[in-house]
C-alpha positions in Angstrom: 58.2 6.9 33.5 57.7 10.2 31.8 56.4 10.2 28.0 57.3 13.4 26.6 57.1 15.2 23.1 58.5 18.6 22.1 56.9 21.0 20.0 58.3 24.3 18.4 61.9 22.8 18.5 61.5 22.0 22.2 60.3 25.5 23.2 56.9 23.8 24.0 57.3 20.5 25.8 54.3 18.3 26.6 54.9 15.5 29.3 53.0 12.8 31.0 54.6 12.5 34.3 52.3 9.7 35.6 49.0 8.1 34.8 46.3 10.8 34.4 48.8 13.7 34.8 50.1 16.0 32.2 52.3 18.8 32.1 52.5 21.5 29.5 55.8 23.5 29.6 57.0 26.9 28.2 60.4 26.0 27.7 62.5 29.1 27.0 63.7 30.0 30.4 66.6 32.1 29.0 64.0 34.5 27.6 61.6 34.2 30.7 59.6 31.8 28.8 58.4 34.5 26.3 55.9 32.9 23.8 56.9 32.9 20.1 54.4 32.7 17.2 55.4 29.4 16.7 54.6 28.4 20.2 51.2 29.9 20.3 50.4 27.9 17.2 51.6 24.4 18.7 50.0 24.8 22.1 46.8 23.2 20.8 48.4 20.3 19.2 50.5 19.8 22.5 47.1 19.7 24.6 45.5 17.6 22.0 48.4 14.9 22.3 48.3 15.0 26.3 44.3 14.4 26.3 43.9 12.2 23.3 47.1 10.4 23.0 48.1 10.1 26.8 44.8 9.9 28.2 45.5 12.5 31.0 42.9 13.6 33.4 44.4 17.1 34.2 47.2 19.3 32.8 49.4 21.6 34.6 50.8 24.4 32.6 54.2 26.0 33.8 57.3 27.8 32.8 60.6 26.1 32.7 63.5 27.2 34.6 62.0 27.5 38.2 62.1 31.3 37.8 59.2 32.7 35.7 55.8 31.6 34.2 56.1 33.7 31.2 57.0 37.1 30.3 54.3 37.2 27.6 54.4 37.3 23.8 58.1 37.7 22.4 58.1 41.4 21.7 61.1 40.9 19.5 58.6 39.4 16.7 56.4 42.2 16.8 58.1 44.6 14.1 57.4 41.8 11.5 54.5 39.6 12.8 52.5 42.3 14.6 53.5 45.4 12.8 49.9 46.6 11.6 46.3 45.7 11.6 46.3 43.0 9.1 49.4 41.2 10.5 48.3 41.5 14.0 45.2 39.7 13.2 47.1 37.0 11.8 49.2 36.7 14.5 46.6 36.9 17.2 44.6 34.0 15.5 47.4 31.8 17.1 47.0 33.6 20.4 43.3 33.1 20.4 43.7 29.4 19.4 46.0 28.8 22.0 43.7 30.4 24.7 40.8 28.5 23.2 42.6 25.2 23.6 43.3 25.7 27.3 39.9 27.0 28.0 37.9 24.4 26.2 40.4 21.4 27.1 37.9 18.5 28.1 40.2 18.1 31.2 41.1 20.8 33.8 44.1 22.8 33.2 45.9 24.2 36.4 48.4 27.0 35.7 51.3 26.9 38.1 52.7 30.3 38.5 56.2 31.8 40.0 58.0 34.8 38.8 56.9 36.7 36.0 53.3 36.4 34.6 52.9 39.2 32.1 50.9 39.8 29.0 50.3 36.9 27.0 51.6 34.7 29.7 48.9 36.0 31.9 46.3 35.5 29.2 47.3 31.7 29.3 47.0 31.6 32.9 43.8 33.3 32.8 42.3 30.8 30.3 43.2 28.0 32.8 40.6 26.5 35.1 42.6 26.9 38.4 45.5 29.2 39.2 48.2 28.6 41.8 51.2 30.7 42.7 54.0 31.2 45.1 54.7 34.6 46.5 57.4 35.6 44.0 54.7 35.7 41.3 54.3 39.0 39.6 51.4 39.9 37.2 50.7 42.8 34.7 48.9 43.4 31.4 51.3 45.9 29.6 49.1 46.5 26.5 48.4 50.1 27.3 52.1 50.6 27.7 52.9 49.0 24.4 50.1 50.8 22.5 48.2 47.8 21.3 45.1 45.8 22.3 44.5 42.0 23.4 42.0 39.7 21.5 38.5 39.9 22.8 38.5 36.6 23.9 41.6 37.1 25.7 40.1 40.0 27.5 36.9 37.9 28.6 39.3 35.4 30.3 41.1 38.2 32.2 37.6 39.5 33.5 36.8 35.9 34.5 39.9 35.7 36.2 40.0 39.2 37.8 36.6 40.5 38.2 35.3 43.4 36.3 36.8 46.3 38.2 40.2 44.8 38.8 40.5 43.8 35.0 39.7 47.3 33.9 42.4 48.6 36.3 44.9 46.2 35.1 44.0 46.8 31.4 43.9 50.6 31.5 47.1 51.4 33.6 49.5 48.3 32.8 50.4 48.2 36.4 52.2 45.4 38.0 50.6 43.6 40.9 51.6 41.1 43.3 50.8 37.4 44.1 49.3 38.6 47.2 46.9 41.1 45.5 46.0 38.5 43.2 45.2 36.1 46.0 43.2 38.7 47.7 41.0 39.5 44.6 40.2 35.9 44.1 42.5 35.5 40.8 44.2 32.5 42.8 42.9 29.4 44.1 46.1 29.2 46.4 49.3 31.1 47.5 52.2 29.4 49.1 56.1 29.6 49.7 58.3 28.8 46.8 59.4 25.5 48.0 55.9 24.2 48.4 54.3 25.2 45.0 55.4 22.1 42.8 54.2 19.6 45.5 51.0 21.8 45.9 50.3 21.5 42.2 51.1 17.7 42.2 48.7 17.0 45.0 45.9 19.2 43.5 46.4 17.4 40.1 46.3 14.0 41.5 43.2 14.7 43.6 41.5 15.9 40.3 42.8 12.8 38.4 41.5 10.5 40.9 38.0 12.0 40.6 35.4 10.5 38.1 36.7 11.8 34.8 33.0 12.1 33.2 31.9 14.0 36.3 34.8 16.4 36.4 34.2 17.0 32.3 30.4 17.6 32.9 31.2 20.0 35.7 33.6 21.8 33.3 31.2 22.0 30.7 28.4 23.4 33.1 30.9 26.0 34.2 31.5 27.1 30.7 27.8 27.2 29.8 27.0 29.5 32.7 30.1 31.7 31.5 29.1 31.9 27.9 25.4 32.0 28.1 24.9 30.2 24.8 22.2 27.6 24.3 24.8 25.5 22.5 26.9 25.3 25.7 24.0 24.5 27.9 23.0 21.6 25.8 26.4 20.3 25.7 26.5 20.5 29.4 23.4 18.8 29.8 24.3 16.1 27.4 27.5 15.3 29.2 25.7 15.5 32.6 23.1 12.9 31.6 25.9 10.5 30.3 27.3 10.1 33.8 24.1 8.4 35.0 24.7 5.7 32.4 28.3 5.4 33.1 30.4 2.5 34.5 32.0 5.0 36.7 28.6 6.0 38.5 28.1 2.3 39.3 31.6 2.1 40.5 31.0 5.2 42.6 27.9 3.9 44.3 29.7 0.4 44.9 32.7 2.0 46.3 30.5 4.1 48.6 28.4 1.3 49.7 31.8 -0.9 50.3 33.4 1.9 52.0 36.5 1.7 49.7 38.2 4.2 47.4 36.5 4.2 43.8 38.5 3.3 40.8 37.2 5.4 37.9 38.2 4.6 34.2 36.2 7.3 32.4 33.6 4.9 30.7 
């Protein structure tokens, strides 16, 4: 049975679809799931609810309506909320917090992408751990065509997702590129036909949820430490890795291997 909680008057929908699996849905299909300021600011709360209150082990982020992931930030708000440097800094604090909530979530986040994935929408996908798409997906970073700049942390995510040269080209030109190109340059984990995307995402999420949660968390922390290069992140990763050897799940994993059965991991 689904357990769900709406945010931003339902424009963000958090759902636990089955034990261990969460969904974060950008729910403005009539606006191609463009993200409002209020939506940016509630994404961290929605992720926290899924992880803390619903104990999910993996989150899939997607756009509602079966057509688009997200057209990015709602440009209709820019005249008032992003009209100059001071207002832009306040607005982009919400962007950055949303990206950070995805990037730093203690569980893996999968971006399920179909249709348009532009601007801030691409930023959300770039902050995710894994990106999968169908062949209708289209990507663009139109900052240079709008005359604005993205937050530094968002650009770092884009470079991580696209690679240095491809990120430069996307940012400098604002040109759109296809799902096939995104796959070819390593931005996507997998690319499939539209009718296979939902099942592929569910299968991937289930395989992650079935793994030892403490091990997955330690692995994510180690990858984060590699990307950041900070001593603090390295210490966190080491602490989490050390903790796995004292866990019940480690004992369960050894016992299951010995008994030739599927392990039942509890995250303890």
